[in-house]
C-alpha positions as CSV (number, residue, x, y, z in Angstrom):
1,M,11.5,73.9,-56.1
2,S,11.2,77.3,-57.8
3,R,9.1,77.7,-61.1
4,P,12.0,77.8,-63.3
5,L,13.6,74.6,-62.0
6,V,10.2,73.0,-62.3
7,R,9.8,73.9,-66.0
8,R,13.3,72.8,-66.8
9,A,13.1,69.4,-64.9
10,A,9.4,69.1,-66.8
11,A,11.1,69.8,-70.1
12,A,13.8,67.4,-69.5
13,L,11.4,64.7,-68.5
14,G,9.5,65.4,-72.0
15,L,12.7,65.4,-74.0
16,A,13.8,62.0,-72.3
17,L,10.1,60.6,-72.9
18,V,10.5,61.7,-76.4
19,A,13.7,60.1,-77.1
20,T,12.8,56.9,-75.7
21,A,9.6,56.7,-77.8
22,L,12.1,57.5,-80.8
23,T,14.4,54.9,-80.1
24,A,12.3,51.9,-78.5
25,A,10.2,50.9,-81.3
26,P,12.2,48.7,-84.0
27,A,12.1,50.1,-87.6
28,S,9.4,48.5,-89.7
29,A,9.7,47.6,-93.2
30,A,6.5,48.1,-95.2
31,Y,5.3,45.0,-97.3
32,G,6.2,45.9,-100.9
33,G,4.1,43.6,-103.1
34,Q,6.7,41.0,-103.4
35,C,4.2,38.2,-103.6
36,G,2.3,39.5,-106.6
37,S,-1.0,40.4,-107.5
38,G,-3.7,39.4,-105.3
39,Y,-1.9,38.9,-102.0
40,R,-2.9,41.1,-98.9
41,E,-1.0,41.2,-95.8
42,V,-2.6,39.1,-93.2
43,N,0.1,39.4,-90.3
44,K,3.6,40.6,-89.5
45,T,6.0,40.6,-86.9
46,S,9.2,42.7,-86.2
47,I,12.7,41.4,-86.3
48,S,15.8,43.4,-85.8
49,G,16.4,45.4,-88.9
50,G,13.2,44.7,-90.5
51,T,9.6,42.9,-90.8
52,V,8.3,39.5,-91.6
53,H,5.1,39.7,-93.6
54,L,2.7,37.1,-94.2
55,T,0.2,37.4,-97.0
56,Y,-2.6,35.3,-98.4
57,N,-4.3,35.3,-101.8
58,N,-8.0,34.6,-101.7
59,S,-8.5,33.3,-105.1
60,N,-5.9,30.7,-105.1
61,G,-5.6,29.9,-101.2
62,R,-1.9,30.3,-101.1
63,N,0.2,32.0,-98.2
64,C,3.3,33.8,-99.0
65,V,6.3,35.1,-96.6
66,V,8.7,38.0,-97.4
67,V,11.3,39.3,-94.8
68,A,12.1,42.8,-95.7
69,R,14.9,44.8,-94.5
70,S,14.2,48.5,-92.7
71,N,17.5,49.7,-94.5
72,P,18.5,47.7,-97.5
73,G,22.4,47.9,-97.8
74,S,25.1,45.2,-98.3
75,A,24.2,41.7,-98.6
76,M,23.5,39.8,-95.3
77,D,22.3,36.5,-94.2
78,M,18.4,36.4,-94.6
79,D,15.6,33.7,-94.7
80,A,11.9,33.6,-95.2
81,A,10.3,30.5,-94.0
82,L,6.7,29.0,-94.1
83,K,5.0,25.5,-93.4
84,R,1.6,24.3,-92.5
85,S,1.5,23.8,-88.7
86,D,0.7,20.2,-89.3
87,S,3.8,19.5,-91.2
88,A,7.5,19.2,-90.5
89,S,8.5,20.5,-94.1
90,W,9.4,24.1,-94.2
91,Q,9.6,26.2,-97.7
92,T,12.4,28.5,-97.2
93,D,14.5,31.1,-99.1
94,P,17.8,31.4,-97.5
95,G,20.9,33.3,-98.9
96,N,22.5,36.6,-98.7
97,F,20.4,39.4,-99.8
98,T,20.3,43.3,-99.7
99,E,16.6,44.0,-99.4
100,Y,14.4,41.0,-98.9
101,A,14.2,37.3,-98.6
102,G,11.5,35.4,-100.1
103,P,8.9,35.3,-101.6
104,V,8.2,31.9,-100.3
105,Y,4.8,30.4,-101.1
106,L,2.3,27.6,-99.8
107,D,-0.8,26.0,-100.4
108,A,-2.7,26.2,-97.0
109,A,-6.2,27.3,-97.4
110,G,-8.0,26.6,-94.3
111,Q,-5.1,25.4,-92.4
112,C,-2.9,26.9,-89.5
113,V,0.7,28.3,-90.7
114,D,3.9,28.6,-89.1
115,W,5.9,31.4,-90.5
116,G,9.3,33.5,-89.8
117,G,12.5,34.6,-91.0
118,V,16.0,35.7,-90.3
119,I,18.0,38.8,-90.7
120,G,21.7,38.4,-89.6
121,G,21.7,36.1,-86.8
122,E,18.3,36.7,-85.3
123,W,15.5,34.6,-86.1
124,V,11.5,35.0,-85.2
125,V,8.9,32.4,-85.9
126,R,5.3,32.5,-85.3
127,T,3.3,29.2,-85.1
128,G,-0.1,28.0,-85.4
129,T,-1.5,31.2,-86.9
130,N,-4.1,32.4,-89.4
131,C,-6.1,29.3,-89.2
132,G,-8.7,29.1,-91.8
């Protein structure tokens, strides 16, 4: 292979890798403080179109979940969900939202929680996390 051809091939491979890196990761929506004062993000997970944020307030022992869209726009089906792992009862906030679903609160100091959310038709749920 000649040097110019090797350089062009390397450049093309480099551009392909950059394009893959730019498109492979889902967009993340930053936590915007929707749960209120004293809550800090302790966990998060990506969902197509946004991020599900789990927060905790050390002073009152409450968890909070917010589902934030990466690109707010027209109202669409969304939900934020939270429960203690030893319970069957979910706290939810379903509806059509333009920016975020939630906040949903739960007293769960020292206990494992299950949490998640919906954007459009996609669900994501994390179980048995943030114990204690």
